C-alpha positions in Angstrom: 71.5 136.6 101.7 70.6 134.6 98.6 72.3 135.7 95.4 69.7 136.8 92.9 69.3 138.3 89.5 66.3 140.2 88.2 64.4 139.2 85.1 61.3 140.8 83.5 58.6 138.2 82.9 56.1 140.6 81.4 55.6 144.3 81.0 55.4 145.9 84.5 56.5 142.7 86.3 59.8 141.6 87.6 60.9 138.3 89.2 63.9 137.7 91.4 65.9 134.7 90.1 68.8 132.6 91.1 70.8 129.8 89.4 72.8 126.7 90.2 76.1 128.6 90.6 74.6 130.8 93.3 72.7 128.0 95.0 75.8 125.9 95.5 77.6 129.0 97.0 74.7 129.9 99.2 74.4 126.3 100.4 78.1 126.1 101.4 77.9 129.5 103.2 74.7 128.5 105.0 76.6 125.5 106.5 79.7 127.4 107.6 82.0 126.1 104.8 84.2 129.1 104.1 87.2 127.5 102.3 87.4 125.6 99.0 90.5 123.8 97.8 90.4 123.6 94.0 92.0 123.5 90.6 90.0 125.7 88.2 88.8 124.5 84.8 85.7 123.5 82.7 83.0 123.4 84.1 83.8 124.9 87.5 85.9 127.9 86.7 83.2 130.5 87.3 81.9 128.7 90.4 85.3 129.3 92.0 85.3 133.0 90.9 81.8 133.6 92.2 82.5 131.8 95.5 85.6 134.0 96.0 83.5 137.1 95.2 81.0 136.0 97.8 83.6 135.8 100.6 84.5 132.1 100.5 88.3 131.5 100.5 89.1 129.7 97.3 92.7 128.2 97.3 93.9 127.2 93.8 96.4 124.4 93.6 98.6 123.1 90.7 97.2 119.5 90.9 93.8 118.2 92.2 95.4 115.4 94.3 97.2 118.0 96.4 94.0 120.1 96.7 92.2 116.9 97.9 94.9 116.1 100.5 94.5 119.7 101.7 90.7 119.3 102.0 91.0 116.0 103.8 93.4 117.3 106.5 91.3 120.4 106.8 88.4 118.1 107.8 90.6 116.4 110.3 91.7 119.6 111.9 88.3 121.3 112.0 85.8 118.4 112.3 83.9 120.1 109.4 84.1 118.6 105.9 86.9 120.0 103.9 85.8 120.7 100.3 87.8 119.9 97.2 86.4 121.2 93.9 87.6 119.7 90.6 86.9 119.6 86.9 85.4 116.6 85.3 87.0 113.2 84.4 90.8 113.5 84.7 90.5 116.2 87.4 87.9 114.1 89.2 90.2 111.1 89.0 93.1 113.1 90.4 91.0 114.2 93.3 89.6 110.6 93.8 92.9 109.4 95.3 92.7 112.0 98.0 89.0 111.1 98.6 89.8 107.5 99.1 92.7 108.5 101.4 90.3 110.6 103.4 87.8 107.7 103.7 90.5 105.3 104.8 91.8 107.7 107.4 88.3 108.8 108.6 88.7 112.4 107.6 85.5 114.3 106.7 85.8 115.5 103.1 83.6 116.3 100.2 84.9 116.1 96.6 82.7 118.2 94.4 83.3 117.6 90.7 81.7 119.0 87.6 80.7 116.3 85.1 79.5 115.7 81.6 75.8 115.6 80.7 73.9 112.6 81.8 72.0 111.9 78.5 75.3 111.8 76.6 77.2 109.8 79.2 74.5 107.2 79.6 74.4 106.6 75.8 78.2 106.8 75.6 78.0 109.4 72.8 81.4 110.9 73.4 81.0 114.1 75.4 83.9 116.3 76.5 85.6 114.4 79.3 82.8 111.9 79.3 82.8 109.6 82.4 80.3 108.1 84.7 82.0 109.6 87.7 79.3 108.7 90.3 79.7 105.0 89.5 83.5 105.2 89.7 83.5 107.1 93.0 81.0 104.9 94.9 83.3 102.0 95.9 86.0 104.4 97.1 84.2 106.7 99.5 81.6 106.7 102.3 78.8 108.0 100.1 78.2 109.5 96.6 75.4 111.7 95.3 74.5 113.4 92.1 72.4 116.5 91.8 70.5 117.0 88.5 68.1 119.9 89.4 68.8 123.3 90.9 66.1 122.9 93.5 67.9 119.8 94.9 71.3 121.5 95.5 70.5 122.3 99.1 69.4 118.7 99.9 72.4 117.3 98.0 74.9 119.3 99.9 73.1 118.6 103.2 73.3 114.9 102.6 77.0 115.1 101.7 77.8 117.1 104.9 75.9 114.7 107.2 77.4 111.7 105.5 81.0 113.1 105.8 80.9 113.9 109.6 78.3 111.5 111.2 79.4 108.2 112.7 82.8 107.3 111.5 83.9 110.3 109.3 84.9 109.8 105.7 85.0 111.1 102.2 81.8 111.9 100.2 81.5 112.5 96.4 79.1 115.1 95.1 78.6 115.1 91.3 77.4 118.3 89.7 76.8 118.1 85.9 77.7 121.2 83.9 74.1 122.0 83.0 73.1 122.3 86.6 75.1 125.5 87.2 73.1 127.4 84.6 69.7 126.3 85.7 67.5 129.2 86.8 64.7 129.2 89.4 62.7 131.6 91.5 64.9 133.2 94.2 62.4 132.7 97.0 61.9 129.1 96.1 65.7 128.7 95.8 66.2 130.2 99.3 63.6 127.8 100.7 65.3 124.9 99.1 68.5 125.4 101.0 69.1 123.2 104.1 71.2 124.1 107.2 72.4 120.8 108.6 71.5 120.5 112.3 73.5 118.3 114.7 75.4 116.7 111.8 77.5 114.5 114.1 75.3 113.6 117.1 77.0 112.0 120.1 76.7 108.2 120.3 76.5 107.3 123.9 78.1 104.0 125.0 76.1 101.5 126.9 76.7 101.5 130.7 77.4 97.7 130.5 80.2 98.2 127.9 81.8 100.9 130.1 81.7 98.6 133.2 83.0 95.6 131.2 85.9 97.6 129.8 87.0 99.0 133.1 86.7 95.7 134.8 89.1 94.1 132.3 91.5 97.1 132.6 91.4 96.9 136.3 92.3 93.2 136.2 95.5 93.9 134.3 99.0 93.4 135.7 100.6 95.1 132.7 98.0 97.5 131.1 98.6 99.7 128.1 96.5 102.5 126.5 97.0 103.1 122.8 95.8 106.4 121.5 95.1 106.7 117.8 94.4 109.6 115.5 90.7 109.1 116.1 91.4 110.2 119.7 93.0 113.4 118.4 90.2 114.0 115.9 87.6 113.8 118.7 89.0 117.0 120.3 88.2 115.5 123.7 91.7 116.5 124.8 91.0 117.3 128.4 88.8 114.2 129.0 91.5 112.0 127.5 94.3 113.6 129.5 92.2 113.3 132.7 91.4 109.6 132.1 95.0 108.6 131.3 96.3 110.4 134.4 93.6 109.2 136.7 94.1 105.6 135.5 97.8 105.7 135.9 98.1 103.4 132.8 101.1 103.9 130.5 100.1 105.2 127.0 101.5 104.7 123.6 100.5 107.3 121.0 100.2 106.4 117.3 102.0 109.0 115.2 99.1 111.4 114.6 98.0 111.1 118.3 101.4 112.3 119.5 100.9 115.5 121.6 97.4 114.6 123.0 99.5 114.3 126.0 103.1 115.5 125.6 105.6 112.9 124.5 107.6 113.9 127.5 104.7 113.0 129.9 105.8 110.5 132.6 103.3 107.9 131.5 104.3 108.1 127.8 105.7 104.8 126.6 106.6 106.0 123.1 110.3 105.4 123.5 109.6 101.9 124.8 107.2 100.9 122.1 108.6 97.4 121.4 108.7 96.5 125.1 105.1 97.6 125.9 103.6 95.9 122.9 105.3 92.6 123.7 104.8 92.5 127.4 101.4 94.1 128.0 98.6 91.9 129.0 95.6 94.2 128.6 95.5 96.8 125.8 92.9 99.6 125.6 92.6 101.1 122.1 91.1 104.6 121.9 90.6 105.7 118.4 93.1 103.3 117.1 92.6 100.3 114.8 94.4 97.0 114.8 95.5 97.3 111.2 99.0 96.9 109.6 100.3 99.8 111.7 99.8 97.7 114.8 100.7 94.4 113.1 97.0 93.4 113.2 97.2 92.8 116.9 99.2 89.6 116.6 102.6 88.1 115.6 106.1 88.8 116.8 105.5 92.5 117.5 103.1 91.5 120.3 105.3 88.8 121.9 104.2 85.7 123.7 102.2 87.1 126.5 98.5 86.5 126.1 96.6 89.7 125.3 93.1 91.0 126.1 92.0 93.9 123.9 89.5 96.6 124.9 88.5 98.8 121.9 86.7 102.1 121.8 85.4 103.0 118.3 82.3 104.6 116.9 82.0 101.9 114.2 80.7 98.5 115.6 82.1 96.6 112.6 85.6 97.5 113.6 85.4 95.2 116.5 87.0 91.7 116.1 88.4 92.8 112.7 91.7 91.0 113.4 91.6 89.5 116.9 89.0 89.0 119.5 88.0 92.2 121.4 86.9 91.1 124.8 85.4 94.4 125.8 84.1 96.4 122.8 82.9 100.0 123.6 80.8 101.5 120.8 80.4 105.3 120.9 82.0 108.6 120.2 85.3 109.0 121.9 84.3 112.1 123.9 81.2 110.4 125.4 83.1 107.2 126.1 86.1 108.8 127.8 83.7 111.0 129.8 81.9 107.9 131.0 85.3 106.3 131.9 86.2 109.3 134.0 83.0 109.2 135.9 83.3 105.5 136.6 86.9 105.7 137.9 86.4 108.9 140.0 86.6 106.8 143.2 88.2 103.6 144.2 90.6 103.1 141.2 93.8 101.2 141.8 96.9 102.3 139.9 98.8 99.7 137.8 101.5 97.7 139.6 104.6 99.8 140.2 106.8 96.9 138.9 105.2 97.4 135.4 105.3 101.2 135.3 108.9 101.4 136.7 110.1 98.9 134.1 108.6 101.0 131.3 110.2 104.2 132.6 113.6 102.4 132.9 113.4 101.1 129.3 112.2 104.5 128.0 115.0 106.3 129.7 117.6 103.8 128.5 116.4 104.2 124.9 116.4 108.0 125.1 119.9 108.0 126.5 121.1 105.6 123.8 119.6 107.9 121.1 120.9 111.2 122.5 124.5 111.1 121.1 123.2 110.2 117.6 121.1 113.3 117.6 124.0 115.6 118.6 126.4 114.8 115.7 127.5 117.6 113.3 128.4 115.4 110.3 128.6 116.8 106.8 126.9 115.5 104.7 124.3 114.9 107.4 122.9 111.6 108.5 119.2 111.4 109.5 119.8 111.5 113.2 121.9 114.6 113.1 119.4 116.5 111.0 116.4 115.2 113.1 118.2 116.3 116.3 118.0 119.8 115.1 114.3 119.6 114.1 113.5 118.0 117.5 114.7 121.1 119.2 112.9 123.4 116.8 109.6 121.8 117.7 110.5 121.9 121.4 111.0 125.7 121.0 107.9 126.1 118.8 105.3 123.8 120.3 102.6 125.7 118.5 104.1 124.8 115.1 102.5 122.0 113.0 104.8 119.2 111.8 103.9 117.7 108.4 106.0 114.6 107.7 106.4 112.0 104.9 108.9 109.8 103.3 110.4 106.4 104.1 113.3 106.8 106.4 112.4 110.5 106.9 109.0 109.5 108.2 110.0 106.4 110.2 112.8 108.1 112.1 111.1 111.5 112.6 108.1 109.7 114.1 110.3 108.4 116.9 112.8 111.2 117.3 110.6 114.4 117.3 108.6 114.9 120.4 105.2 116.6 120.2 103.7 118.7 123.0 100.2 119.7 121.8 97.3 117.8 120.1 96.9 117.7 116.3 100.3 119.2 115.7 101.7 116.2 113.8 100.2 115.4 110.4 101.6 112.5 108.3 100.7 109.8 105.8 98.2 108.1 108.0 96.7 104.7 107.6 97.4 104.2 103.9 101.1 105.2 104.2 100.8 107.1 100.9 103.4 109.4 99.4 102.5 112.9 98.2 100.4 114.3 101.1 103.1 116.8 102.1 102.5 120.1 100.4 98.7 119.8 100.4 98.6 119.1 104.1 101.1 121.8 104.9 99.0 124.4 103.0 95.8 123.4 104.6 97.4 123.4 108.1 98.7 126.9 107.7 95.4 128.2 106.3 93.1 126.5 108.8 95.1 127.2 112.0 97.2 130.3 111.2 100.2 128.6 112.9 103.6 128.1 111.3 104.2 124.8 109.6 107.4 122.7 109.4 107.1 120.2 106.5 109.8 117.5 106.8 110.0 115.6 103.5 112.0 112.8 101.9 113.3 113.8 98.5 111.2 111.1 96.9 108.0 112.1 98.8 108.5 115.8 97.9 108.5 114.9 94.2 104.8 114.0 94.3 103.7 117.5 95.3 106.7 119.7 94.9 105.1 122.1 92.4 102.9 123.3 95.2 105.8 125.4 96.5 104.5 127.9 94.0 101.1 127.8 95.8 102.9 128.3 99.1 104.6 131.4 97.7 101.5 132.7 95.9 99.5 132.7 99.2 102.6 133.8 101.2 102.2 131.0 103.8 104.4 130.5 106.9 105.7 127.2 105.8 109.2 125.9 106.0 109.9 122.8 103.9 112.9 120.8 104.8 113.9 118.2 102.2 116.1 115.3 103.3 118.0 114.9 100.1 120.0 111.8 99.8 119.9 111.6 96.0 117.3 108.8 95.7 114.5 106.6 96.9 115.7 105.0 100.2 119.3 105.7 99.2 121.1 107.4 96.3 123.8 104.7 96.0 122.2 102.0 93.8 124.0 101.2 90.5 122.7 99.9 87.2 125.4 97.6 85.8 123.5 96.7 82.6 123.4 99.9 80.6 123.8 103.7 81.0 120.5 104.4 82.5 120.5 105.4 86.2 119.4 102.8 88.7 115.7 102.8 89.3 115.9 104.3 92.8 118.5 107.1 92.0 117.8 110.8 91.3 120.0 113.6 89.9 123.1 113.8 92.1 123.5 117.0 94.1 120.0 118.3 93.1 119.2 121.8 94.6 115.6 121.8 95.5 116.1 125.2 97.2 116.3 126.8 93.8 112.7 125.9 93.1 111.5 128.0 96.1 113.7 130.9 95.0 112.2 130.7 91.5 108.8 131.6 92.9 110.0 134.4 95.3 110.5 132.3 98.4 113.6 131.8 100.5 115.9 128.9 99.4 118.7 127.5 101.6 121.2 124.7 101.0 122.2 123.2 104.3 125.1 120.7 104.4 125.5 120.3 108.2 123.2 120.3 111.3 124.6 123.7 112.3 123.6 125.2 108.9 120.2 123.4 109.1 119.6 124.8 112.6 120.4 128.3 111.5 118.2 128.1 108.4 115.1 126.6 110.1 115.2 129.1 113.0 115.4 132.0 110.6 112.4 130.5 108.7 110.3 130.1 111.8 111.2 133.6 113.0 110.4 135.3 109.6 107.3 133.3 108.6 108.4 133.5 105.0 107.9 130.6 102.6 111.2 128.8 102.9 112.6 125.6 101.4 115.8 124.1 102.9 117.7 121.5 100.8 119.2 119.4 103.7 122.0 117.4 102.1 122.0 113.9 103.5 124.6 111.2 103.0 123.4 109.2 99.9 124.3 106.0 101.8 122.1 106.9 104.7 118.8 105.1 105.0 117.6 101.6 104.6 115.5 99.8 101.9 111.8 100.6 102.4 112.5 102.3 105.7 111.1 100.2 108.6 108.6 98.3 106.6 111.0 96.4 104.4 109.2 93.2 105.3 106.3 94.4 103.1 108.6 94.7 100.1 108.7 91.2 98.4 112.2 89.9 97.5 113.1 87.3 94.9 114.7 84.2 96.3 116.3 83.4 93.0 119.7 84.6 91.9 120.3 85.8 88.4 122.2 83.3 86.4 125.7 84.4 85.4 
């Protein structure tokens, strides 16, 4: 039902009216968008209030970047664009980082920002928070639009929704100048101006020739490998993917956010033998994964000396041959492609050579056995492995829980140690490798799924979004935050020998992050051993109460830049004495 007001135009006549505020809300509701992540302020404070009054869930954050990360991951989890609402200029810029992050990671998201008046901005006359936001947003997102007239709100939002979810998903910016909200128009005309988006993300069917070519190449392999990326998880074609992997018999390697599409304990999973399969495979089928820095661009030492043939499944044709030659590109949506694969291999498919599959199982089992004792230690203060051994078992006991993970060593080690059992249960920093996604993603995951969330954070990473523990408590969300606190970035042992300032990578020694959660009414726990950590996390998962556990990690634990130290330039010169 369109929101309306009544206005007398002349004696004895009345006209039903609506305005920009209500048209934005009605357009969102018409398209099934029922949650907004926002930070209130000029000029969108009343828009948030009115949306809440009309039944939309409006979640207010302490910083726009965190609201944006929440909207982006909401889009990933639901396949509907997550909406972030911000104020103009500085608020818009804060949200823009998350919008660029969503675009890079292919999450459907819409950043809606209020803005200054066009006539003042264009003449640079110095309006409140004056900024040409549309021009700034355009290079950093998939599409950007501005709505100047109330009658165009429906079309503007429809274009934003379709751009966000169609083809390769991404971030979209929608600019709403302050004057737009107060514009009034006839209610009937306003209702007719709204657009319900139909078939926003239509299937893109692969060509039969590309399916045949890909399977012919895969069939010719002596050492085949399937790599599943987060695009495969986003597709929600879980049963089709599982069927294809199992019918083919090909070992699979999940990228971090694809873990759980098939359980990490599946007999064909090569996660624990990653180095071996990358180096020794001869044909690699990429499903929803890109040959970017996370896969060493498909070349170099990580891939070994064995010649490689790549098959790639992606909805974006321009992704093909981005770093190396793709001998069998398959362009289409993942659900349609994998369905076509399944039909084509339903009869007469030959399993990969047993020599290859047995070698992978042997290496995987060897690596798992080598790691097991490290995960069972009860050192105090803890090392990373002892703490992660506890959390590995927590997720095993609670496979429905969503794991949010960020940091340097905390991320790198958790990615390999903690097994996942169900799809879209592991959320992390994604393609950009950014810091700060933790609390925003945890909040959205809890809200969008209703499942408990375990957020495993490095102490440095937590600092980017830590104030959102108040948001967690305010909405009483079932989130347990575990901070691996080793007193610094990478390690807490660096020393500045020049003056009294702390070293650049060192934090306050013995900091008690758990006290922050207690300050807002949540549960805070200080854990100094794996046994204490186990008890605290299990209590948090059982209670569903907002909880923060300060997990005390040996300050010397960890390595510089985690596992990507090669990306951190080092000076070859020594300082002169």
